[in-house]
C-alpha positions as CSV (number, residue, x, y, z in Angstrom):
1,M,-2.7,26.9,3.5
2,P,-4.8,26.0,6.6
3,A,-3.1,22.5,6.6
4,F,0.3,24.1,6.6
5,T,-0.5,26.6,9.4
6,K,-2.1,23.8,11.5
7,E,1.2,21.9,11.3
8,N,3.1,25.1,12.2
9,L,5.0,25.1,8.8
10,V,3.8,28.6,7.8
11,E,2.6,31.7,9.6
12,Q,1.2,35.1,8.7
13,S,3.8,37.8,8.5
14,Q,3.4,41.4,9.3
15,N,4.0,42.3,5.7
16,F,1.1,42.9,3.2
17,N,0.9,41.5,-0.3
18,A,0.8,44.5,-2.6
19,A,-1.4,42.8,-5.1
20,T,-4.1,41.5,-2.8
21,G,-3.8,43.9,0.2
22,R,-3.8,40.9,2.5
23,K,-1.1,39.8,4.9
24,S,1.4,37.5,3.4
25,Y,2.7,34.2,4.8
26,Q,6.2,33.1,5.7
27,F,7.8,29.8,6.7
28,T,8.2,29.1,10.4
29,K,11.6,27.7,11.5
30,L,10.0,24.3,11.3
31,G,8.8,25.0,7.8
32,Q,12.2,26.1,6.7
33,I,13.6,22.6,7.3
34,P,11.9,20.8,4.4
35,V,12.6,23.7,2.0
36,G,16.2,23.8,3.1
37,T,16.4,27.4,4.3
38,L,16.9,26.9,8.0
39,P,20.6,27.6,8.9
40,L,22.4,24.5,10.0
41,S,23.3,26.2,13.4
42,A,19.5,26.6,14.2
43,F,18.6,23.0,13.3
44,N,19.0,21.5,16.7
45,C,17.0,24.2,18.4
46,V,14.0,23.2,16.3
47,Q,14.4,19.4,16.1
48,E,15.2,18.6,19.8
49,P,11.9,19.9,21.2
50,L,10.1,17.8,18.5
51,I,11.9,14.6,19.7
52,E,10.8,15.3,23.3
53,Q,7.3,15.9,22.0
54,K,7.3,12.6,20.2
55,L,8.5,10.8,23.4
56,A,5.7,12.4,25.4
57,H,3.1,11.6,22.8
58,L,4.2,7.9,22.8
59,E,4.1,7.6,26.6
60,A,0.7,9.4,26.7
61,A,-0.6,6.8,24.3
62,F,-0.5,4.2,27.1
63,F,-3.6,5.9,28.5
64,D,-7.1,6.6,27.3
65,N,-8.8,10.0,27.7
66,S,-10.0,9.1,31.2
67,G,-6.5,8.5,32.4
68,S,-6.8,4.7,32.6
69,V,-4.2,2.4,31.1
70,L,-5.3,0.8,27.8
71,P,-6.2,-2.9,27.7
72,L,-3.2,-5.2,27.5
73,E,-3.5,-6.0,23.8
74,E,-3.4,-2.4,22.9
75,L,-0.8,-1.5,25.6
76,R,1.6,-4.2,24.2
77,V,1.6,-2.4,20.8
78,R,2.1,1.0,22.4
79,L,5.0,-0.3,24.5
80,A,6.6,-1.8,21.4
81,N,6.2,1.5,19.5
82,L,8.0,3.4,22.2
83,R,10.8,0.8,22.4
84,I,11.4,1.0,18.7
85,Y,11.5,4.9,18.8
86,C,13.9,4.8,21.8
87,T,16.2,2.3,20.0
88,A,16.5,4.7,17.0
89,M,17.1,7.6,19.4
90,R,19.9,5.7,21.2
91,K,21.6,5.0,17.9
92,I,21.6,8.7,17.1
93,L,22.7,9.8,20.5
94,L,25.6,7.4,20.7
95,S,26.9,8.7,17.3
96,S,29.4,11.5,17.0
97,L,29.3,13.8,14.0
98,Y,32.6,14.3,12.3
99,Y,33.9,16.6,9.5
100,L,37.0,15.8,7.5
101,K,39.3,17.5,5.0
102,V,40.6,15.1,2.4
103,Q,43.4,15.6,-0.1
104,A,43.0,13.1,-2.9
105,D,45.4,13.2,-5.9
106,G,45.5,17.0,-5.6
107,K,41.8,17.5,-5.1
108,T,40.5,19.0,-1.9
109,L,37.3,17.3,-0.6
110,Y,35.3,17.5,2.6
111,K,33.4,14.7,4.3
112,I,30.6,14.7,6.8
113,G,29.6,11.6,8.7
114,V,28.7,9.9,11.9
115,T,30.4,7.1,13.9
116,T,30.1,5.3,17.2
117,R,33.8,4.3,17.0
118,S,37.0,6.2,17.6
119,M,38.0,8.6,14.8
120,S,41.3,6.7,14.3
121,Q,39.3,3.6,13.5
122,R,36.8,5.5,11.3
123,S,39.6,7.4,9.5
124,A,41.5,4.2,8.7
125,E,38.3,2.8,7.1
126,I,37.7,5.9,5.1
127,Y,41.4,5.8,3.9
128,R,40.9,2.3,2.7
129,D,37.7,3.2,0.9
130,L,39.3,6.2,-0.9
131,L,42.4,4.2,-2.0
132,S,40.1,2.3,-4.4
133,H,39.5,5.6,-6.2
134,Y,42.7,7.6,-5.6
135,K,46.5,6.9,-5.4
136,V,47.5,9.5,-2.7
137,V,45.1,10.2,0.1
138,E,45.6,12.4,3.2
139,I,42.9,12.9,5.9
140,E,42.6,15.7,8.4
141,V,39.9,15.7,11.1
142,L,38.5,19.3,11.3
143,G,36.0,18.6,14.0
144,T,33.9,16.1,16.0
145,W,30.6,16.7,17.9
146,A,29.6,14.0,20.4
147,N,25.9,12.8,20.5
148,R,25.1,14.9,17.3
149,G,24.3,12.0,14.9
150,N,21.0,13.8,14.1
151,V,22.8,16.6,12.2
152,E,24.4,14.6,9.4
153,R,21.2,14.2,7.3
154,Y,20.3,17.9,7.4
155,F,23.9,18.9,6.6
156,K,23.8,16.8,3.4
157,Y,20.4,18.4,2.5
158,W,21.5,21.9,3.3
159,Y,24.7,21.6,1.2
160,S,23.4,19.2,-1.4
161,D,24.4,21.6,-4.3
162,F,28.1,20.9,-3.3
163,N,27.8,17.1,-3.1
164,Y,30.6,15.3,-4.8
165,P,29.8,11.5,-5.2
166,I,32.8,9.2,-5.5
167,G,31.4,6.0,-6.9
168,S,29.0,4.7,-4.3
169,L,30.4,7.1,-1.6
170,T,27.9,10.0,-1.2
171,E,29.1,12.0,1.8
172,Y,31.8,14.0,0.1
173,F,31.6,17.7,-0.9
174,R,33.6,20.3,-2.8
175,F,33.0,23.8,-1.4
176,A,35.5,25.9,-3.4
177,D,35.3,29.4,-1.7
178,K,32.7,28.4,0.9
179,T,34.9,26.3,3.1
180,Q,35.2,28.9,5.8
181,L,31.4,29.4,5.8
182,V,30.8,25.7,6.2
183,E,33.3,25.4,9.1
184,R,31.7,28.5,10.7
185,D,28.3,26.8,10.5
186,L,29.5,23.6,12.1
187,N,31.4,25.4,14.8
188,K,28.2,27.2,15.8
189,L,26.7,23.8,16.9
190,Q,26.4,23.8,20.6
191,A,27.8,20.9,22.6
192,K,25.0,18.4,23.3
193,I,24.0,18.1,26.9
194,L,22.0,15.0,27.5
195,S,18.7,15.4,29.4
196,K,17.7,12.9,32.1
197,V,15.4,11.1,29.6
198,E,18.2,10.9,27.0
199,E,20.7,9.6,29.6
200,D,18.2,6.8,30.4
201,I,17.9,6.0,26.7
202,V,21.7,6.0,26.1
203,D,22.4,3.9,29.2
204,G,19.6,1.4,28.3
205,R,17.6,2.0,31.4
206,L,14.4,2.9,29.5
207,D,14.8,-0.1,27.3
208,E,15.2,-2.4,30.3
209,F,12.0,-0.9,31.8
210,L,10.0,-1.5,28.6
211,A,11.5,-4.9,28.0
212,T,10.6,-6.0,31.5
213,L,7.0,-4.8,30.9
214,L,6.7,-6.7,27.6
215,V,7.8,-10.0,29.2
216,D,5.7,-9.4,32.4
217,E,3.9,-12.6,33.4
218,Q,0.5,-10.9,33.1
219,M,1.3,-10.0,29.5
220,K,1.8,-13.7,28.8
221,T,-1.4,-14.8,30.3
222,G,-3.6,-12.9,27.9
223,D,-5.6,-11.1,30.5
224,V,-7.6,-8.2,29.2
225,R,-7.0,-5.7,32.0
226,V,-3.7,-4.6,33.4
227,S,-2.9,-5.2,37.1
228,N,-3.1,-2.4,39.6
229,K,0.7,-2.7,40.1
230,L,1.4,-2.3,36.4
231,E,-1.0,0.6,36.0
232,A,0.5,2.3,39.0
233,N,4.1,1.9,37.6
234,L,3.0,3.4,34.2
235,R,1.2,6.3,35.8
236,Q,4.1,7.1,38.1
237,R,6.6,7.0,35.3
238,F,4.4,9.2,33.0
239,L,3.8,11.9,35.7
240,A,7.5,11.9,36.5
241,Q,8.6,12.9,33.0
242,P,10.0,16.4,32.7
243,S,7.3,17.5,30.2
244,S,4.6,16.2,32.6
245,Q,6.1,18.0,35.5
246,R,6.1,21.2,33.6
247,I,2.4,20.8,32.8
248,I,1.6,20.0,36.5
249,A,3.5,23.0,37.7
250,A,1.6,25.2,35.2
251,L,-1.7,23.8,36.3
252,N,-0.9,24.3,39.9
253,Q,-0.2,28.0,39.2
254,G,-3.7,28.3,37.7
255,D,-2.6,28.3,34.1
256,R,-5.0,27.0,31.4
257,L,-4.4,23.6,30.0
258,R,-3.4,25.0,26.6
259,D,-0.9,27.3,28.3
260,G,0.5,24.4,30.2
261,A,0.9,22.4,27.0
262,A,2.7,25.4,25.3
263,L,5.0,25.8,28.3
264,A,5.9,22.1,28.3
265,S,6.3,22.1,24.4
266,V,3.8,19.3,24.0
267,S,0.4,19.0,22.4
268,V,-2.8,19.8,24.2
269,E,-3.8,16.1,23.8
270,V,-0.7,15.1,25.9
271,A,-1.5,17.8,28.5
272,R,-5.1,16.4,28.8
273,K,-3.7,12.9,29.4
274,V,-1.4,14.3,32.1
275,L,-4.4,15.9,33.8
276,A,-6.5,12.8,33.5
277,V,-3.8,10.6,34.9
278,M,-3.3,13.0,37.8
279,R,-6.9,12.7,38.7
280,K,-6.8,8.9,38.6
281,S,-3.7,8.7,40.8
């Protein structure tokens, strides 16, 4: 249980266990995801802060505990790690979630999926796929949600009991009397508004920055230490991040480091790196 509480998967509730007389435990919203009890409409509110936390953690990994940039050999690995993560994020953010109603030889099916193309192109492809299994197919687009490629996997998990595989096609469902409930869940998804960091990732600006660093002449020479210019660029970028700015604002108001980390929705480790880099700058 301590391991689960440390990872914020469970928490003590206000209710007591009648058998032991002790307070019982309950899943947090984060803990409800792996056990499939977090409502679909609440998923983004839990996952999106975790994505930002991961980004902050990857950028904080450029620095040691004193606020100095790591030696080049280690820094190269950290830069590559961040670039890989941002590539995966870009793919998700560029994808639109879609929900379809399909009439196939008298059966009513529903399909969830993601695409980076227009729905007319994707629908034509789906139509061709289904014609290898059914004679008469009609497709109706019930909804699309831009930049919500992250939701598809949890939708499939949340509604796995209703999954209806068609050969190798696994994204189809039969909901019977739950169709309105499913549509209501999806329509509760809020429109995705990209943050400044996400805009940089989608537009490729962050990738260009990381790619430039990875092919920097100093990186090629095999020097052990980074140049003052490279170190200054990395510090400036790290301190300019929204999470870093929230931590700095909290510290300037006299808040404790732990409180600043909570306010910025990052780990205390990241907050310590922000403070150390500030002192170095």
